[in-house]
N, C-alpha and C positions, 0 to 999 in steps of 0.2 A: 818503505812508507811513500807514499806519492803525493805531490804537491801539484797545485796549477795556481798559475799567476796569472791574473787577467786585469792589471792597473794599465793606466795611459800615464805620461806619454810612454811611448815604446823604449824609450833609453832607461826609464826607471825598471821595466820588466826585464830588458836586457841584462842591466846590471845586478836587479837580484837574482837572476837566474844564475847567471856567472858567479856571485857571491857563494849560492847555497852549494853549490856543485862544488868549490873549493873547500868551503868549510864543514860541509856535511854531504860529502861524495856517496853516502848510502842512499840518499834522497833520490828519488827518480821526480824530475822537476819537467812540465811542459807550461807552454802560455799559450793563452788564445786572446782574441780582441774580444770586448766586450760584447758584442752582438752575438757570440758562439759561445758565452758562458756555459749555459744549460746543455746544449746538447755536447760539449766536451766535459762537463760533470757526467753525463750520462755515459759518454764513451769511454773516459780514461778512468772514473771511479777514483779520485781523488781523495786522499784522507784530510789534507788541508788545502783550503782556497784562501789567496789573497786576491780581493777586490776591490771596486769602491763600494758597492752597495751589494750584498749578500740577497741573492733572489729568495724567493720562494724556495726553488729548485735546490738552491745550496743549503738553504736551511735545514730543508726536510733528506736530503741524501747525503751530506756531508758531514765527518765526524768533528771538522774544528774548522773553523774560518777565521779570517781578520778582514774586516774592512778598515780601508786607509782613505781618510778623507784629508783633503787639501784646504780645509778651511781653519785659522787659527794654527798653524804647523801643519804636521802631520799627525792631527788626532786619528785615535783608531779604536776600534769595538772590537774586541777577540773574544770569541765563542770556543770554547773546551768542551766538550760532551755536553751541550746546553748550557754552561754555565757562562754569561757575559761579563767580559771586565773592561773597562773604559782605559785608554791608555794615552795619557796626554805627550805629545808629539815625541811619538812613536821612534826610536831608534834601534840601530843593529845589534845591539844586545838585548833590546826587548825581543826582537824578532828571533833572534837566536833560541831565547829563554823558549818562546812559544813552540817552535820546531822540537826543540828537545822534550818538552813537555806534550807535545801531541805525538812524539815517536814513541815515547815511554806508554802513554796510554794505549796507544794502538797496540803496539807489541804484548800486552798485557792482555788484549781480548783473546 
């Protein structure tokens, strides 16, 4: 499975990358800045994108995405196979569950 992380600040991006590589070494992780999100989605072909706002390109091309917002904690919207779920103050366990569910669904295709 492939995952693309496009969030700020850069430290959050780096920490998430290291965490995922440690906990789920089978997942291929790349990062990008927000300005290059769409070209990187096209080039890398991720199954899951973590970003602040899922662009039309992300919604159209990516199997699953998580929008992390910085208002009222770290509220998030997760879309898996087109079904959106709101997560209040997303934490690491929520993220791991989303990774696992995405990986399971992608491998079933």
